[in-house]
N, CA, C and O of each residue as an XYZ file, in Angstrom:
280
protein
N     -23.719    -10.612     -4.137
C     -23.076     -9.457     -4.733
C     -22.626     -9.820     -6.140
O     -22.256    -10.960     -6.422
N     -22.667     -8.835     -7.002
C     -22.226     -9.018     -8.383
C     -21.045     -8.089     -8.641
O     -21.085     -6.912     -8.282
N     -19.998     -8.618     -9.262
C     -18.875     -7.786     -9.694
C     -18.819     -7.839    -11.207
O     -18.715     -8.914    -11.797
N     -18.888     -6.667    -11.835
C     -18.824     -6.588    -13.296
C     -17.377     -6.416    -13.729
O     -16.750     -5.389    -13.473
N     -16.866     -7.440    -14.388
C     -15.483     -7.486    -14.834
C     -15.336     -6.669    -16.112
O     -16.038     -6.916    -17.093
N     -14.427     -5.698    -16.102
C     -14.210     -4.841    -17.265
C     -13.037     -5.294    -18.116
O     -12.915     -4.900    -19.275
N     -12.171     -6.124    -17.537
C     -11.006     -6.630    -18.255
C     -11.088     -8.150    -18.315
O     -12.110     -8.733    -17.953
N     -10.023     -8.789    -18.768
C     -10.016    -10.243    -18.914
C     -10.109    -10.961    -17.574
O     -10.737    -12.014    -17.472
N      -9.474    -10.382    -16.533
C      -9.475    -10.999    -15.205
C      -9.199     -9.930    -14.161
O      -8.831     -8.801    -14.487
N      -9.386    -10.307    -12.892
C      -8.981     -9.471    -11.757
C      -8.297    -10.398    -10.754
O      -8.723    -11.535    -10.551
N      -7.233     -9.895    -10.132
C      -6.541    -10.690     -9.127
C      -7.420    -10.787     -7.883
O      -8.092     -9.828     -7.504
N      -7.403    -11.949     -7.263
C      -8.297    -12.241     -6.140
C      -8.210    -11.200     -5.020
O      -9.241    -10.713     -4.558
N      -7.011    -10.855     -4.582
C      -6.904     -9.919     -3.460
C      -7.482     -8.550     -3.809
O      -8.040     -7.874     -2.945
N      -7.351     -8.138     -5.072
C      -7.912     -6.853     -5.512
C      -9.434     -6.898     -5.504
O     -10.088     -5.919     -5.145
N      -9.992     -8.031     -5.898
C     -11.447     -8.188     -5.899
C     -12.009     -8.032     -4.488
O     -13.013     -7.348     -4.289
N     -11.367     -8.661     -3.520
C     -11.840     -8.578     -2.132
C     -11.786     -7.142     -1.628
O     -12.680     -6.696     -0.908
N     -10.743     -6.423     -2.007
C     -10.602     -5.031     -1.579
C     -11.674     -4.156     -2.243
O     -12.337     -3.370     -1.567
N     -11.840     -4.290     -3.543
C     -12.824     -3.485     -4.287
C     -14.238     -3.723     -3.770
O     -15.030     -2.786     -3.674
N     -14.558     -4.967     -3.437
C     -15.909     -5.308     -2.986
C     -16.145     -4.974     -1.512
O     -17.240     -5.194     -0.994
N     -15.124     -4.444     -0.838
C     -15.286     -4.021      0.545
C     -15.238     -5.152      1.557
O     -15.630     -4.967      2.709
N     -14.763     -6.320      1.143
C     -14.672     -7.448      2.075
C     -13.353     -7.448      2.827
O     -13.163     -8.202      3.781
N     -12.444     -6.589      2.379
C     -11.159     -6.412      3.061
C     -10.894     -4.918      3.165
O     -11.233     -4.150      2.265
N     -10.288     -4.521      4.269
C     -10.021     -3.099      4.501
C      -8.872     -2.573      3.656
O      -8.786     -1.377      3.380
N      -7.986     -3.487      3.246
C      -6.811     -3.101      2.463
C      -6.330     -4.307      1.679
O      -6.831     -5.417      1.858
N      -5.357     -4.083      0.813
C      -4.771     -5.205      0.078
C      -4.113     -6.198      1.015
O      -4.194     -7.410      0.811
N      -3.459     -5.674      2.047
C      -2.813     -6.543      3.032
C      -3.821     -7.381      3.795
O      -3.579     -8.559      4.061
N      -4.947     -6.781      4.146
C      -6.006     -7.506      4.845
C      -6.579     -8.596      3.936
O      -6.849     -9.708      4.387
N      -6.761     -8.271      2.655
C      -7.269     -9.256      1.691
C      -6.314    -10.451      1.593
O      -6.752    -11.602      1.585
N      -5.021    -10.175      1.518
C      -4.020    -11.248      1.424
C      -4.046    -12.119      2.683
O      -3.877    -13.336      2.604
N      -4.258    -11.494      3.837
C      -4.327    -12.233      5.095
C      -5.529    -13.188      5.096
O      -5.412    -14.341      5.511
N      -6.691    -12.694      4.623
C      -7.885    -13.543      4.552
C      -7.628    -14.753      3.656
O      -8.020    -15.873      3.982
N      -6.973    -14.517      2.536
C      -6.686    -15.604      1.593
C      -5.735    -16.612      2.226
O      -5.951    -17.820      2.129
N      -4.684    -16.117      2.873
C      -3.715    -17.001      3.543
C      -4.371    -17.849      4.619
O      -3.983    -18.998      4.830
N      -5.375    -17.283      5.310
C      -6.049    -18.009      6.394
C      -6.996    -19.088      5.879
O      -7.521    -19.872      6.670
N      -7.224    -19.142      4.568
C      -8.062    -20.188      3.995
C      -9.551    -19.940      4.114
O     -10.334    -20.887      4.040
N      -9.970    -18.685      4.299
C     -11.401    -18.398      4.427
C     -12.039    -17.980      3.097
O     -13.230    -17.673      3.045
N     -11.241    -17.972      2.023
C     -11.751    -17.570      0.708
C     -11.923    -18.808     -0.167
O     -10.998    -19.604     -0.324
N     -13.113    -18.958     -0.731
C     -13.382    -20.082     -1.639
C     -13.608    -19.553     -3.050
O     -14.228    -18.509     -3.253
N     -13.093    -20.296     -4.006
C     -13.261    -19.997     -5.429
C     -13.977    -21.188     -6.042
O     -13.428    -22.287     -6.109
N     -15.195    -20.966     -6.486
C     -16.007    -22.043     -7.058
C     -16.102    -23.236     -6.112
O     -16.029    -24.388     -6.540
N     -16.267    -22.946     -4.815
C     -16.468    -23.999     -3.825
C     -15.207    -24.610     -3.246
O     -15.288    -25.419     -2.321
N     -14.036    -24.244     -3.768
C     -12.757    -24.786     -3.294
C     -11.958    -23.679     -2.618
O     -11.976    -22.536     -3.075
N     -11.266    -24.000     -1.545
C     -10.427    -23.005     -0.872
C      -9.340    -22.542     -1.840
O      -8.661    -23.362     -2.458
N      -9.182    -21.235     -1.967
C      -8.153    -20.649     -2.842
C      -7.131    -19.934     -1.974
O      -7.487    -19.051     -1.194
N      -5.868    -20.309     -2.102
C      -4.816    -19.709     -1.284
C      -3.849    -18.859     -2.096
O      -2.898    -18.307     -1.542
N      -4.078    -18.745     -3.398
C      -3.206    -17.903     -4.231
C      -3.759    -16.477     -4.236
O      -4.852    -16.226     -4.743
N      -2.994    -15.553     -3.668
C      -3.442    -14.163     -3.539
C      -3.688    -13.507     -4.893
O      -4.609    -12.705     -5.046
N      -2.869    -13.848     -5.860
C      -2.959    -13.229     -7.182
C      -3.666    -14.121     -8.207
O      -3.479    -13.960     -9.413
N      -4.468    -15.051     -7.723
C      -5.227    -15.922     -8.629
C      -6.051    -15.048     -9.572
O      -6.673    -14.075     -9.145
N      -6.050    -15.401    -10.845
C      -6.769    -14.623    -11.852
C      -8.229    -15.063    -11.899
O      -8.544    -16.174    -12.325
N      -9.104    -14.182    -11.458
C     -10.527    -14.470    -11.401
C     -11.178    -13.967    -12.692
O     -11.018    -12.806    -13.070
N     -11.907    -14.851    -13.355
C     -12.526    -14.516    -14.641
C     -14.049    -14.593    -14.534
O     -14.599    -15.063    -13.538
N     -14.706    -14.121    -15.580
C     -16.171    -14.132    -15.627
C     -16.706    -15.544    -15.444
O     -16.152    -16.505    -15.978
N     -17.789    -15.657    -14.684
C     -18.421    -16.951    -14.442
C     -18.015    -17.596    -13.139
O     -18.610    -18.594    -12.733
N     -17.012    -17.049    -12.473
C     -16.558    -17.637    -11.221
C     -17.333    -17.062    -10.040
O     -17.890    -15.967    -10.112
N     -17.353    -17.829     -8.950
C     -18.029    -17.415     -7.720
C     -17.000    -17.449     -6.591
O     -16.320    -18.452     -6.375
N     -16.905    -16.328     -5.879
C     -15.979    -16.206     -4.760
C     -16.808    -16.097     -3.484
O     -17.769    -15.330     -3.419
N     -16.425    -16.868     -2.478
C     -17.116    -16.822     -1.192
C     -16.125    -16.481     -0.089
O     -15.052    -17.077      0.009
N     -16.504    -15.509      0.742
C     -15.699    -15.123      1.897
C     -16.652    -15.067      3.072
O     -17.508    -14.186      3.158
N     -16.490    -16.024      3.980
C     -17.392    -16.153      5.121
C     -18.837    -16.223      4.613
O     -19.174    -17.159      3.888
N     -19.694    -15.270      4.968
C     -21.092    -15.330      4.534
C     -21.366    -14.508      3.281
O     -22.522    -14.305      2.909
N     -20.320    -14.040      2.636
C     -20.479    -13.199      1.440
C     -20.181    -13.996      0.179
O     -19.257    -14.809      0.137
N     -20.989    -13.742     -0.849
C     -20.831    -14.451     -2.129
C     -20.733    -13.407     -3.239
O     -21.580    -12.520     -3.348
N     -19.697    -13.524     -4.053
C     -19.484    -12.612     -5.172
C     -19.582    -13.395     -6.464
O     -18.848    -14.362     -6.669
N     -20.495    -12.978     -7.341
C     -20.586    -13.570     -8.671
C     -19.887    -12.625     -9.636
O     -20.217    -11.441     -9.711
N     -18.919    -13.159    -10.373
C     -18.154    -12.349    -11.306
C     -18.764    -12.505    -12.695
O     -18.859    -13.612    -13.226
N     -19.173    -11.384    -13.269
C     -19.777    -11.398    -14.607
C     -19.053    -10.402    -15.499
O     -18.443     -9.449    -15.013
N     -19.125    -10.626    -16.796
C     -18.510     -9.731    -17.753
C     -19.394     -8.512    -17.949
O     -20.598     -8.637    -18.175
N     -18.789     -7.328    -17.861
C     -19.560     -6.105    -18.045
C     -19.942     -5.956    -19.522
O     -19.111     -6.142    -20.410
N     -21.203     -5.620    -19.765
C     -21.671     -5.455    -21.141
C     -21.282     -4.120    -21.703
O     -21.598     -3.817    -22.853
């Protein structure tokens, strides 16, 4: 999956919600707390981590590539 970033960054929990990997913001935060979210191959536990262009987020079998919108 590709996410086109329109601003400087997006908070991790919002990204999961927008991409449909979480049913709600609360569900997204729960996934992050459980340690099932990876940021560039490392487990990320900060719900409001600022995700920028070039990063890769993995949740279970889903992979999100964050790119800057042209």
